[in-house]
C-alpha positions as CSV (number, residue, x, y, z in Angstrom):
1,X,4.1,-27.2,-13.1
2,X,1.0,-28.6,-14.6
3,X,-1.1,-25.9,-12.9
4,X,0.6,-23.0,-14.5
5,X,-0.6,-21.0,-17.5
6,X,1.5,-21.4,-20.6
7,X,1.9,-18.3,-22.8
8,X,3.0,-18.8,-26.4
9,X,4.8,-15.7,-27.7
10,X,6.8,-13.0,-25.9
11,X,5.5,-10.0,-27.9
12,X,3.5,-7.1,-26.5
13,X,0.4,-9.3,-25.9
14,X,2.2,-12.2,-24.4
15,X,4.3,-10.1,-22.0
16,X,1.3,-8.0,-20.9
17,X,-0.5,-11.2,-20.2
18,X,2.4,-12.5,-18.1
19,X,2.5,-9.2,-16.1
20,X,-1.2,-9.3,-15.6
21,X,-1.3,-12.9,-14.4
22,X,1.6,-12.3,-12.0
23,X,-0.3,-9.3,-10.6
24,X,-3.3,-11.4,-9.8
25,X,-1.3,-14.3,-8.5
26,X,-1.5,-16.8,-11.3
27,X,1.6,-18.8,-12.1
28,X,2.7,-18.6,-15.8
29,X,5.6,-19.1,-18.2
30,X,6.3,-17.5,-21.6
31,X,7.8,-19.5,-24.5
32,X,9.3,-17.2,-27.2
33,X,10.8,-18.3,-30.5
34,X,13.6,-15.7,-30.7
35,X,16.9,-16.6,-29.1
36,X,17.5,-13.0,-27.9
37,X,15.2,-10.2,-27.2
38,X,16.1,-7.0,-29.1
39,X,14.4,-3.6,-29.6
40,X,12.9,-4.2,-33.1
41,X,10.4,-2.2,-35.0
42,X,9.5,1.5,-35.4
43,X,6.6,3.5,-34.0
44,X,3.2,2.5,-32.6
45,X,0.6,4.3,-30.6
46,X,-0.7,3.3,-27.2
47,X,-4.3,4.6,-26.9
48,X,-5.6,5.9,-23.6
49,X,-7.5,2.7,-22.9
50,X,-4.1,0.8,-23.1
51,X,-2.2,3.5,-21.1
52,X,-4.8,3.2,-18.4
53,X,-4.0,-0.5,-18.2
54,X,-0.2,0.1,-18.2
55,X,-0.6,2.5,-15.3
56,X,-2.6,-0.2,-13.4
57,X,0.2,-2.6,-14.1
58,X,2.6,-0.3,-12.3
59,X,4.2,1.6,-15.1
60,X,4.6,5.3,-14.8
61,X,4.6,8.3,-17.0
62,X,8.4,8.5,-16.5
63,X,8.6,4.9,-17.8
64,X,6.6,5.7,-20.9
65,X,8.5,9.0,-21.5
66,X,11.7,6.9,-21.8
67,X,10.3,5.0,-24.8
68,X,8.1,7.7,-26.4
69,X,6.1,10.8,-25.8
70,X,2.5,11.8,-25.2
71,X,0.6,12.5,-28.4
72,X,-1.2,15.9,-28.5
73,X,-2.9,16.0,-31.8
74,X,-4.3,13.7,-34.6
75,X,-4.7,15.4,-38.0
76,X,-5.6,14.6,-41.5
77,X,-4.4,16.9,-44.3
78,X,-5.4,17.1,-48.0
79,X,-3.1,16.9,-51.0
80,X,-2.8,20.7,-51.2
81,X,-1.7,20.9,-47.6
82,X,-5.0,22.1,-46.1
83,X,-6.4,20.6,-43.0
84,X,-9.3,18.1,-43.3
85,X,-9.7,17.2,-39.6
86,X,-7.8,17.7,-36.4
87,X,-8.4,17.0,-32.8
88,X,-6.5,16.9,-29.5
89,X,-5.5,13.6,-28.2
90,X,-5.0,12.1,-24.7
91,X,-5.5,14.4,-21.7
92,X,-5.8,17.3,-24.1
93,X,-9.0,15.7,-25.5
94,X,-10.4,15.1,-22.0
95,X,-9.2,11.6,-21.3
96,X,-8.0,10.8,-17.8
97,X,-5.0,9.1,-19.4
98,X,-2.6,10.2,-22.2
99,X,-2.1,8.6,-25.6
100,X,1.6,7.7,-26.2
101,X,3.5,7.5,-29.4
102,X,6.3,5.0,-28.6
103,X,9.2,3.2,-30.3
104,X,7.8,-0.3,-30.5
105,X,11.1,-2.0,-29.8
106,X,11.9,0.1,-26.8
107,X,8.4,-0.3,-25.5
108,X,8.6,-4.1,-26.0
109,X,11.9,-4.2,-24.0
110,X,10.3,-2.2,-21.2
111,X,7.7,-4.9,-20.9
112,X,10.3,-7.7,-21.1
113,X,12.5,-6.1,-18.5
114,X,9.5,-5.8,-16.2
115,X,8.6,-9.5,-16.6
116,X,12.2,-10.5,-15.8
117,X,12.3,-8.2,-12.8
118,X,8.9,-9.3,-11.4
119,X,8.6,-12.9,-12.4
120,X,12.3,-13.9,-12.6
121,X,14.5,-14.8,-15.6
122,X,13.1,-18.3,-15.9
123,X,9.7,-16.9,-16.6
124,X,10.6,-16.4,-20.3
125,X,12.0,-19.3,-22.3
126,X,13.8,-17.9,-25.3
127,X,14.5,-20.0,-28.4
128,X,11.3,-22.0,-27.8
129,X,8.5,-21.9,-30.4
130,X,5.1,-23.4,-29.5
131,X,4.1,-25.2,-32.7
132,X,0.9,-26.9,-31.4
133,X,-1.0,-28.3,-28.5
134,X,-2.7,-31.4,-27.2
135,X,-5.6,-31.2,-24.9
136,X,-5.6,-33.5,-21.8
137,X,-8.3,-34.3,-19.3
138,X,-6.8,-31.9,-16.8
139,X,-5.3,-29.2,-19.0
140,X,-3.1,-28.9,-22.1
141,X,0.3,-29.9,-23.4
142,X,2.2,-27.4,-25.5
143,X,4.4,-28.8,-28.2
144,X,7.7,-26.9,-28.4
145,X,10.5,-26.8,-30.9
146,X,14.0,-25.3,-30.4
147,X,16.3,-23.8,-33.1
148,X,18.5,-27.0,-33.1
149,X,15.5,-29.1,-34.1
150,X,15.0,-30.6,-30.7
151,X,11.5,-30.7,-29.2
152,X,9.9,-30.8,-25.8
153,X,6.4,-30.9,-24.2
154,X,5.3,-28.5,-21.5
155,X,2.2,-29.3,-19.4
156,X,-0.1,-26.6,-18.1
157,X,-3.6,-25.8,-17.0
158,X,-4.2,-23.3,-19.9
159,X,-2.4,-22.3,-23.1
160,X,-2.6,-18.6,-24.2
161,X,-1.6,-18.2,-27.8
162,X,0.0,-14.8,-28.3
163,X,2.1,-15.9,-31.2
164,X,1.1,-13.4,-33.8
165,X,-0.5,-13.3,-37.2
166,X,1.3,-16.5,-38.2
167,X,0.1,-18.3,-35.1
168,X,0.6,-22.1,-35.3
169,X,-1.9,-22.5,-32.5
170,X,-4.6,-20.6,-34.4
171,X,-3.8,-22.7,-37.5
172,X,-4.5,-25.9,-35.4
173,X,-7.6,-24.4,-33.8
174,X,-9.0,-23.3,-37.2
175,X,-7.4,-25.6,-39.8
176,X,-9.7,-24.4,-42.6
177,X,-9.0,-20.7,-42.0
178,X,-8.4,-18.6,-45.2
179,X,-4.9,-17.5,-46.0
180,X,-3.6,-14.1,-44.8
181,X,-5.6,-11.4,-46.4
182,X,-3.8,-8.6,-48.4
183,X,-6.0,-5.8,-49.6
184,X,-3.4,-4.3,-52.0
185,X,-1.7,-1.7,-49.8
186,X,2.1,-1.8,-49.4
187,X,3.8,0.0,-46.5
188,X,7.3,1.3,-46.1
189,X,8.3,2.2,-42.6
190,X,11.3,4.1,-41.2
191,X,12.4,6.7,-38.8
192,X,14.2,10.1,-39.5
193,X,15.5,12.7,-37.1
194,X,13.6,15.9,-37.7
195,X,11.9,18.9,-36.2
196,X,8.4,18.1,-35.0
197,X,5.6,20.1,-36.6
198,X,2.3,21.6,-35.5
199,X,1.8,20.8,-31.8
200,X,5.3,19.2,-31.5
201,X,3.6,15.8,-30.9
202,X,1.2,15.5,-33.8
203,X,0.1,12.4,-35.7
204,X,-0.5,13.5,-39.3
205,X,-2.0,11.6,-42.1
206,X,-1.7,13.0,-45.7
207,X,-2.9,11.7,-49.1
208,X,-5.5,9.3,-50.3
209,X,-6.1,5.5,-50.4
210,X,-3.8,5.4,-53.5
211,X,-0.8,7.1,-51.9
212,X,-0.6,8.1,-48.2
213,X,2.0,9.2,-45.7
214,X,1.6,9.1,-42.0
215,X,4.2,10.5,-39.6
216,X,4.6,11.4,-35.9
217,X,7.4,11.8,-33.4
218,X,8.3,8.9,-31.1
219,X,10.8,10.7,-28.9
220,X,11.0,13.9,-26.9
221,X,13.1,16.6,-28.7
222,X,16.8,16.5,-28.1
223,X,17.6,19.4,-25.8
224,X,20.6,20.4,-27.9
225,X,19.3,20.0,-31.4
226,X,15.5,20.2,-31.0
227,X,15.2,17.2,-33.2
228,X,12.9,14.2,-32.5
229,X,12.9,10.7,-33.9
230,X,10.0,10.9,-36.5
231,X,8.3,7.7,-37.3
232,X,6.9,7.6,-40.9
233,X,4.8,5.2,-43.0
234,X,4.6,5.6,-46.7
235,X,1.8,3.6,-48.3
236,X,0.8,2.8,-51.9
237,X,-2.2,0.7,-53.0
238,X,-1.4,-1.7,-55.9
239,X,-3.3,-4.3,-57.9
240,X,-3.4,-7.3,-55.7
241,X,-5.2,-9.7,-58.1
242,X,-2.2,-12.0,-58.3
243,X,-1.4,-11.9,-54.6
244,X,1.8,-10.9,-52.8
245,X,4.8,-11.9,-55.0
246,X,7.6,-11.4,-52.5
247,X,9.1,-14.4,-50.8
248,X,8.4,-13.0,-47.3
249,X,6.1,-10.6,-45.6
250,X,8.8,-8.2,-44.3
251,X,12.1,-7.1,-45.7
252,X,14.6,-4.2,-45.5
253,X,14.7,-2.1,-48.7
254,X,16.5,0.9,-50.1
255,X,14.4,4.1,-50.1
256,X,15.2,4.5,-53.8
257,X,12.8,1.6,-54.4
258,X,9.7,3.6,-53.5
259,X,10.5,7.2,-52.9
260,X,9.4,8.1,-56.5
261,X,5.8,7.5,-55.5
262,X,6.0,10.7,-53.5
263,X,7.8,13.1,-55.9
264,X,6.4,16.6,-55.5
265,X,5.0,16.0,-52.0
266,X,6.7,19.2,-50.8
267,X,5.0,22.1,-48.9
268,X,6.5,24.9,-46.9
269,X,5.9,22.9,-43.7
270,X,6.9,19.4,-45.0
271,X,9.2,17.8,-47.5
272,X,8.1,14.1,-47.7
273,X,11.0,13.0,-50.1
274,X,13.6,14.5,-47.8
275,X,12.0,12.9,-44.8
276,X,12.1,9.4,-46.5
277,X,15.6,9.9,-47.8
278,X,16.8,10.9,-44.3
279,X,16.1,7.5,-42.8
280,X,18.9,5.2,-41.8
281,X,17.0,2.2,-43.1
282,X,13.5,1.3,-44.4
283,X,11.3,-1.8,-44.2
284,X,8.7,-3.0,-46.6
285,X,5.6,-5.0,-45.7
286,X,2.1,-5.4,-47.1
287,X,-0.8,-4.3,-45.1
288,X,-2.3,-7.6,-44.0
289,X,-4.8,-9.1,-41.6
290,X,-6.8,-12.3,-41.2
291,X,-10.5,-12.9,-41.7
292,X,-12.3,-13.1,-38.3
293,X,-13.0,-16.6,-36.9
294,X,-16.1,-17.7,-34.9
295,X,-14.2,-18.3,-31.7
296,X,-10.8,-17.7,-30.1
297,X,-11.2,-20.6,-27.7
298,X,-10.7,-24.4,-27.9
299,X,-11.2,-25.6,-24.4
300,X,-8.1,-24.8,-22.3
301,X,-6.5,-22.9,-25.3
302,X,-7.1,-19.3,-26.1
303,X,-6.0,-16.8,-28.8
304,X,-4.9,-13.3,-27.8
305,X,-3.4,-10.3,-29.6
306,X,-2.6,-10.7,-33.3
307,X,-3.1,-14.4,-33.1
308,X,-6.8,-13.6,-32.4
309,X,-7.4,-10.4,-34.4
310,X,-4.6,-9.3,-36.6
311,X,-5.8,-6.1,-38.2
312,X,-4.8,-3.3,-40.5
313,X,-2.8,-0.6,-38.6
314,X,-5.1,2.1,-39.9
315,X,-6.6,2.7,-36.4
316,X,-3.3,2.7,-34.5
317,X,-4.8,0.3,-32.0
318,X,-3.3,-3.2,-32.6
319,X,-0.8,-3.0,-29.8
320,X,-3.3,-1.3,-27.6
321,X,-5.9,-4.0,-28.1
322,X,-3.3,-6.7,-27.2
323,X,-2.8,-5.0,-23.9
324,X,-6.6,-4.7,-23.4
325,X,-6.9,-8.4,-24.3
326,X,-4.4,-9.3,-21.5
327,X,-6.2,-7.2,-18.9
328,X,-9.7,-8.5,-19.9
329,X,-8.4,-12.0,-19.6
330,X,-7.0,-11.2,-16.1
331,X,-10.4,-9.8,-15.1
332,X,-12.1,-12.9,-16.3
333,X,-9.7,-15.0,-14.2
334,X,-10.5,-12.8,-11.2
335,X,-14.1,-13.8,-11.6
336,X,-13.8,-17.4,-12.7
337,X,-10.3,-18.5,-11.6
338,X,-7.6,-19.6,-14.0
339,X,-10.1,-21.9,-15.7
340,X,-11.7,-22.8,-19.0
341,X,-14.7,-20.8,-17.8
342,X,-12.5,-17.7,-17.7
343,X,-11.4,-18.3,-21.3
344,X,-15.0,-18.6,-22.4
345,X,-15.9,-15.3,-20.7
346,X,-13.1,-13.6,-22.4
347,X,-14.1,-15.0,-25.8
348,X,-17.7,-14.0,-25.3
349,X,-16.7,-10.4,-24.3
350,X,-14.2,-9.7,-27.1
351,X,-14.4,-12.0,-30.1
352,X,-17.5,-10.6,-31.6
353,X,-16.9,-6.8,-31.3
354,X,-13.2,-7.0,-32.1
355,X,-13.9,-9.1,-35.2
356,X,-16.1,-6.2,-36.4
357,X,-13.2,-3.8,-35.8
358,X,-11.0,-5.9,-38.1
359,X,-13.5,-5.4,-40.9
360,X,-13.9,-1.7,-40.0
361,X,-10.2,-1.2,-40.3
362,X,-10.3,-2.8,-43.8
363,X,-12.4,0.1,-44.8
364,X,-9.5,2.5,-44.0
365,X,-10.5,3.0,-40.3
366,X,-10.3,6.7,-39.4
367,X,-8.3,7.4,-42.6
368,X,-11.6,6.9,-44.4
369,X,-12.0,10.7,-44.2
370,X,-9.1,11.0,-46.7
371,X,-10.9,8.8,-49.1
372,X,-14.1,10.7,-48.8
373,X,-12.3,14.0,-49.6
374,X,-10.6,12.3,-52.6
375,X,-14.0,11.0,-53.9
376,X,-15.7,14.4,-53.5
377,X,-13.0,16.8,-54.7
378,X,-9.9,14.9,-55.7
379,X,-8.0,15.7,-52.5
380,X,-7.7,19.5,-53.0
381,X,-9.9,22.2,-51.6
382,X,-10.0,25.7,-50.1
383,X,-12.6,25.1,-47.3
384,X,-13.1,21.6,-46.0
385,X,-16.5,22.5,-44.7
386,X,-17.7,22.8,-48.4
387,X,-16.6,19.2,-49.0
388,X,-17.5,17.4,-45.7
389,X,-19.5,19.3,-43.1
390,X,-18.1,19.5,-39.6
391,X,-20.9,17.4,-38.2
392,X,-20.2,14.6,-40.7
393,X,-16.5,14.6,-39.9
394,X,-17.1,14.5,-36.1
395,X,-19.7,11.7,-36.5
396,X,-17.2,9.6,-38.6
397,X,-14.5,9.9,-35.9
398,X,-16.9,9.3,-33.0
399,X,-18.1,6.0,-34.6
400,X,-14.5,4.7,-34.9
401,X,-13.6,5.6,-31.4
402,X,-16.6,3.8,-30.0
403,X,-15.9,0.7,-32.0
404,X,-12.2,0.7,-31.0
405,X,-13.1,1.0,-27.3
406,X,-11.7,4.4,-26.5
407,X,-14.8,6.7,-26.5
408,X,-14.0,9.4,-24.0
409,X,-17.1,9.3,-21.8
410,X,-17.3,5.6,-21.6
411,X,-13.6,5.0,-20.9
412,X,-13.4,7.8,-18.2
413,X,-16.4,6.5,-16.4
414,X,-15.3,2.8,-16.4
415,X,-14.0,1.3,-13.2
416,X,-10.6,-0.4,-13.3
417,X,-10.5,-3.5,-15.4
418,X,-8.8,-5.3,-12.4
419,X,-9.4,-3.8,-9.0
420,X,-6.2,-2.8,-7.1
421,X,-4.7,-5.6,-5.0
422,X,-7.1,-8.3,-6.1
423,X,-5.6,-11.8,-6.5
424,X,-7.0,-15.1,-7.5
425,X,-6.1,-18.6,-6.3
426,X,-3.8,-20.5,-8.5
427,X,-5.1,-23.5,-10.5
428,X,-3.7,-25.8,-7.9
429,X,-6.1,-24.2,-5.3
430,X,-9.2,-23.9,-7.4
């Protein structure tokens, strides 16, 4: 058992890591704090670079269609309802792979079910939180706590920390890290059944940095009603000089607590107050991230996913990056074995550029175009070309795609991250 890889956290990054390690022949086990896996959350986007990796892990378009639908368009709209920018997404944009808008909880359960089917039920230890680690001459010991207060120690060759933005392992690795960073934006999230607009699978951003709404369908239309599950995010920027005053970072709220911010946001093609009011429930959380750190590695211990690079969701690529992390780690193990050297190669490849992406997302990411329009004309205009020339808009978006790792030409030309059928020796054989 000491030769296996221990994965702390059974979220998207942790499960993608388990599936990747299984694919290349590396023994692993996942420790997850929750006692029962349930389909929690609302909508997220899987960018083409992540969908490519999911296909290489053996998932199919039919699998993804059960948890979401391919996105066809990404659009920004001004306060008077006029288009600022729009572009096709996925295969319509020229990628070899689609972009998928998925229900996060259903997508998560798809990964979990695959881990159980491929690795066995004992591969995921529920009700087991990794609170810290102790390095040893031949590996690492994970310190685990259970809900009843009991503890245990698990020995492994490597420890992969995919335990999220509140990572205990990151806190031990970087004890002087600053607290969670909140830039002042508060998000309310929900889902409402409605008729998809524009392309029928469009991601639409509307507003400014002060108030903004984002929405997109995360299910195929019901054959009988024509309605899809519409994921929406309503966002307001507040004075954050005194910090976050709520007792927690996530809570369920009534829509009446925030819907007034969007009074009058009604056009012939969209009624924002009605969309918000139609939700079964809504959840509030501040838009938070963590300052980048100098390294994600401490010998046999590695940070991955939000534990490494929690970022604002402005680029719709947090979940995608967690999957790319897992696949990059697998590729490093193919080259170096399940060793400390593989972790160092991963850290060298990703820590620097993804840390820059964290900071870029703080600057509103691709939504920065909305802010430019607000600065130049207050958000209302007749012809967007008079406000921001087409070349400037295109250059802005191209810069973000390149930083986020899904520039079309580069991604389409790249070989598979992990070649089909390749396997590495287990740590016992290295």
